[in-house]
Structures are given as C-alpha cells and as structure tokens.
N, C-alpha and C positions, 0 to 999 in steps of 0.2 A: 531679409533674414541673412545674417553673415554666415559665410562658410565655416563649418566646424573645423577645428584643427584635427590633425591626425595624431595618433599615438607618438609618432616620430617627431611631430612638432612639439609636443609636450616635453619629450625627453631632451629635445634640442634646447628649449628654453631653460631646462633644469640644469644645463651645463653652466649657466650663470650662477648657480648656487654653489659657492665655494666652501669646502670645509676649512675653517680659518686656521686650524692647527696642522693639517696635513698638506694644505696648499694646492689641493686638487678639487675638481668639481665632483658632486655626488654621483654622477653617472659614471665618470671615469673610475671612481673608487668602488663601484658596484653597490652603492647604497640605494640608488633609485633603481628598482628592479623592473618595473614595467608601469605603463599608464593605459588607462581604458577611458575612452570618450563615449558617453552615452548620447543617443539621438537628441535628447533635450538639453544638451550642453553641459551636463554634469560630468566632472572628471574625477576619476579615482586613481590615485598614485600610490603605489606600494613602495614603501621605504623601509630598509633594514638598517637598524642602528648597531653600533659595535657592542653596546650593552643596552638592555631594556630600560634602565634608569638613566640614560645619558642626559646630562645637564644641558646639552646643546639642542635638545628636542624642541623647546619652545622657540628658539631662534630659527632652527631649520624650518619649523612649521610656518612661521611668519614669512620667511624667504620663499618657500615653495608655493604657498597660497598666493602671495603677492605677485609672483612672476607668472604663474599659470593663469590666474584670474585676468591678467592683462591680455591674454590671447583672445581674438575676436570669437564671439559666440559662446564663450564659457559662462555658464550661469552659476556654478558652484564648484568647489574643490574639496574633496575628501581625501584624507591620507590614511591608508591602512598601515599601521606601524608594525614592525616585526624586529627580530633580532638576527644578526648575522650568524650563519653556521660557522663552525670551526674552519671549514675550507674557505668560506668567503672572507673571514678575518685574516686568514693566511694570505689570501690574494691581495687584500687591501694593505697588509703589512709589506708585502713584496713591492707593491706600487710605491709606498712610502719610502722604502729602502732605495728603490730605483731613483726616485725624485731627489733624495738626499745626496746620492753619489753621482749620478750621471746626467740628470736633467736640470740644466740651468733654468731658472725661472724666466718666464717670458718678459717680466719687468723687474725693476729693483724695488717696486712697492711691496712692503711686507704683506703676507697673506692675511694677517690679522688686522689690517687697516681698513676702515669703512671708507669707501670712495664715493663722494657726493659730487656729481657733475651738475654745475649750475648753468642752465641753458636758456635760450630765448630764440624766438623765431626771427627777430629783427633787432637791429641796434637801437639805442636810445631809450631803452626801457629800464635802465638802471641795473642790469645784470651784474656788472662788475662791482657796483656799490653793494648789492646784496651778498655777493661772494666775500667781499672784504669784511663786512659786518658779521656774517655767519662765522667766518674763520676766527676773527678777533673774539667774538662772543664765546666760542667754544674754548679758546685758549684761556680766557678769563675765568672759565669754570674749571680749570686745572688740567685740560687735555693737551696732549702733544699733537699738533695739527700741521700738516703739510699744506702748502698753497702752491698749486701749479697754474701759472698764468698761460693757459693754452690759446688765449687770444693773441697770437704772435704778431699780427699787424697792429692790433689796437691795445697793446699791453698798457696796463694802468695800475697794477697791484702795488708796485713800489711806492708810487705817490700816495695812493689811498691808505697804505699802511705805514707811511712815514719812513721808508727805507731808502738810504742813499748809498749803500755799500755796493760792492762788486762781487759777482760770483768768481770763485777760483777753483782750481783743480788740484787734487792730490793723488799720489800713487797709492793704489789700494793693494789688496792681496793679489799676488801673482804679477805685480807690476802694472796692472790695468789702471788707467787714469779715471778718477771719479770726480764728478762735479759736486762741490760742497754747497748745500743750500745756505742762504743768508738767514741767520737766526734772529728772532725778535722775541724777547720775553714779555709776556703780558700776565700780570698777576701770578698765580701759581702755575700757569701753563706757558706754552711757547708756540711760536710759529716757525716753520721751516719753509722759506719761500724761494721759488725758482721762477724767473721771468726773463724775457728778452730785455726788459727795461733795466736789468742788472748786468747786462752784457754790452749794450750799446754805449757810445761815448756821450750822447746827448738824447734825452727823452723825445726830442723833436725830430730825430732821425727817422726817415721813412724806409721801411723794409719792403722792397719791391720784389717779393718772392712769389713764385707760383705754387700750385697745390702740392706737387710732390715734395718740394723743398720744405714747405710748411709742415707737412706730415712727418717728414724726417726729423725736423726740429723737435716736434712733440715726442717722437720716438726716443730721441736722445735724452729728453727730460725724464722719461719713464725708465729707460734702461741704464743710463750712465750717471744718474744722480745718486749720491750716497744717502738715500732716504733712511732715517734712523729706524732701527728695529722696533722701537717702542712707539712708532707713529700710530696713533689711534684713529685719526681722521685725515683724509686727503680731500681738500676742496679744490675742485678744478673749475677755474673761470673759463667757460667754453667760449669760442667765437660765436657771434650771432649766425643764425641760419642752419643749413643742413648740408654742409659741404664735405670736403676731403678730410679735414681735421676731425670732425664729428664721427665720420665713419671709421677713421683709423683708430680713434680712442675706443669706440665700441668694440672693435676687433681685438685691441690690446688689453682692454680692461673689461671683460665680460661681467665682472662682479660689480661694476659701477651702477649706481642708482641716480636717477636724474630728478632734479627739481627745476621746473619750468617757471620762468619769470615773465609776467605780462603787466601791462597797464590796464586800467578800467575800460579803455576805449574798445569798442566792438572790432574795429579794424585790427588792433594789436592782438586781440584774442584769436581772431581767425588766423593770423599769421603764426602765432605761438602754437596753434594746434598742429602745425607742420612738425615742430620739434617733438611733440608727443608721438606723431606718426613715425618719425625717423627712429625714435628710441625703440618703439615696439617692433618695427621691422628689423631692428638690430638686436632684438631680444634683451633689451635693457629694461629694468623695472623703473617705472615712473613713480617716485615717492609722493609728489604732490605739486601744488601750484602756489606761488607767492604773487599777490597782486601788489605791485609797487606804484607809488605816486597816487595812492587811493583817493585821498581828498585832502583839502586844506582846512585846518581848523584855526579860526581867528581867536583873538584874545578873549572875546566874550562868549566863546564856546560854540558858535555856529559853524557848521561844516559846509564846504563848498566843493562839489565834485567837478573840479576844473577840467579834468580829462575824461569825463563821462563816468559811468558807474556800471558795475555788474560784470565786467570782463573776466575777472579772476574767478568768480563764482560760476559763470557760464563755462569757462574752459574746464574747470575742475569737474563740473557735472558731465560735460561732454566726454571727458577722458575717464570718468568713473574713479577719480582719485580725490584725495583730501585737498580742500583749500587750507593751506597751512597758516595763512595769515595775510593781513593787508597792512602795508607800510604807508602811513600818512605822508602827504607832501609837506615836508618840514625843512626850512632853510638849513638847520643844523646838519642834515644828511649831506647836502651838497658841500657845505663848509667843511665838514669833517673829512670828506674825500679829497678836498683841495689841500688840507693841512696835515693829512696823515693821522687824524684822530677819529676813528670810526665812532659813529654816534652810539653804537650799542654799548660803549664803555661809559657813557654818561647817563643822563636822565632826560625824560621827556616822552612824548607820545611815540615817536619812532623807536626809541630805545626799548620801551615797554613792548612794542609790537614785535621787535626782534627777539626779546626775551621770551615771549610766549611761543614763538616759532621754535626757538632752541629747546624749550621745555618739551615740545611735542617730538622733536627729533631725538633728543637724548633719552627721554623717558619711555618713548613708544615706538616711533617709526624707524629710527636708526640708532639704536643704543650701541655704545662701544662693545666690542667683542669680548665675551667672557672667556678668559684664558684657563679657566678651571675645568674645561670640558673633558669628556671621556676620551676623545680621540687624541688628546695630548699624551695620554699613557701609551697609545699605539705608536705615536711618533717617537717617544722616548725609547720604546722597545726596539723600534727599527734602527735608531741611531746606535743603541747599545749593541745590537747584533752586528751592525756594520763595523763598530770599533772592535768587537771581539774577533770578527773575521780578519780585519787588518792586522791585529796583534798576532793572530795565529799564522799569518802568511809568512813564508821564509824571507 
C-alpha cells in the first residue's frame, strides 16, 4: 500500500499548474486554497476562480486532476469550485502587477506555450524521431511550434527536420543579446528550432561536456532564446535517461508535460519506467506513452513483432496513463529522418499512427491554450493600472 501524500504534497504538485495568462501557478495566485487527503486516497482540492463562469475552468480541471492523480496512493480527485472574494482578486491583481513590472520570467518560453517533453529511459528507442514527427505534424496543422533539442550530446533535430542553417544572435530590448531560432515553415504552421547542431561546425563534432555545462547549455536555450510570443507548443527532445539535464528542465519548466517513448521489448519497458518515476518525483505530469517500432507489416498484410510485443501497453498500465499510440516499424520513418522529410508529412501506416496520436493530443490531452479566458481581463487590468501609475508619476 503506497504512502498517501500530505496536503502539502498536493499543493506542491499544483505549483505545476500555471495560469497561462498571468504566468504564475495557481498556488502562488491564491486560486488553490487548500487540499484534503482522505484515508482511502480520495483528494479534495478547493479552487477559487476569478469569476464563477471562467472559461479556463475545464482546462484547469484537467491539469489539476491529471497532476494530483499522479501522486502515489491517490484514488480519486474532486475539485470544490468557488469564486474569489474581492480581497483575493485584489491580491491576485497585485501579484500580476508585480510580475509585469519587477519579476523577470524564469525562462523566455511564453506562459501560454504548451510544453511537451519527449523522454525515454534509454537511447535507441526512436525518441528523437518521435519528437521530430510530432513537431512537424503540429506545424502541418497550423500551429506555431518550438523545438528544443535538449539532447546536447546526441543532437539530431537539424538533420531530421532538414535544417542546415546556423543560429545567430541579435540585440534585444535593453541591449541584451538573444538567440534567434532557425525557422522552418511547414504548411500553414511553422517550426522554431534551437539545437547544438545549429551551432557546431560539423555534425560529427563530439561535445565532451560534463553535467553542469550540459545543464547550463539547456538553461541558455530556455532563457536567452527569443522564443516568439505566439508559440503554441514547445517540443523538447530530451536526452535519454534520468540525469542532470532532465532534473534541470523539471526545475526550470514545472509546467512541462512528459511523453515517454519505449519499444515493445520488456527490457526497454522496464528501463522506460524510470523516466516515469523521475517525472513524478519532479512533480511533472506524464501525459502518456508512445510505443515505437511496434511491428513490421509486410506487403501482404501480415505483421511481425520483431522487437517483441506489449511493452508500451504494459508501461502505460503500470504508470496509469494512456497508451497514445503505436508506431509501426516502417523503412520510411528511418529514411525520413536521414533526409529531413518527417514521415508524418506523407502517407502510410506510420504517418497514420502519428496522425492519430496528434489527434489525441490536440483534441483532448494537450490542446492549445485558449487565450479567451477570464484571467486575461485581470492581466489587462494590471497592466492598465501599472501604465496609469507610470503616467501619474512625476
């Protein structure tokens, strides 16, 4: 029987639920009032909205239940909704005003960006291929998508996406130098890509860096890159395993949601479960599992599970999350990665599988943030009050 979380544990994990328009977590804003953990694992969370009819309610409900349900021992999550008092709204507005004026964001990633970290327990399972195809597929659907190649040693995004440019820097506001992502238009959408592969002279160069330097490189990519304000998704190709970079990203991006990639083999599934454990110990939400290299289908329609079967389903069941989909073993996937033509942009079994996964993400599990929410009015009011105060100052 797992040890039940405390009320403080619940509130701690709720710090990963970010109000997308105020750019702060619901605990800091005073929206998450308190949490009660019952002996049978039921958790009741009291949440006060800025208005009772807030359009963000459904999104917040999904985020809250998803993150709290991931805590060990939790059997169900109930949310008691309320509305902020005038004093609570005033305090939230004061926090928004403070953030606008004096509190620099922890990263340059916009608060309205949905951050999806693609992880694996070990190398060789096709994590980077999945990252490239998810990013390209989202762009093909009309989204503005960032791609952060956090696999500093094993960078591969430039080749997989067909990019040959170089990152450059420009002077931003106040004279600060900002890194400009490499842009790639795909259909009605676009990719904004940052990778060490766009900085080195040759993609065969070896980066012999240790943990602290690796973590600092990722920090630069989050803090010093001019990520566009309209960025709807940020796909992070994580390095394999559970090391310094993974822990650093969890600290810098508490709103990130993880997708774990495994192959059907039992050994790969057991190793991938470590990535799930790391995410939950870091209070990151695990969105689901993707099984890659699922099976090979020959021309006459017969399937051959060359790398075993059931690993993705077993991992999803063990973690209590969705199996988002299974990508078949198809030569076009590998060929597309070599030539910079992601298979998701074409046709075939693998393209269809990626399409189904994207449907689940966009329509259900990780939809783009709705900017028409009620807290936007609070932020506008905070900025207006700040502007008025500046105007009135001598």
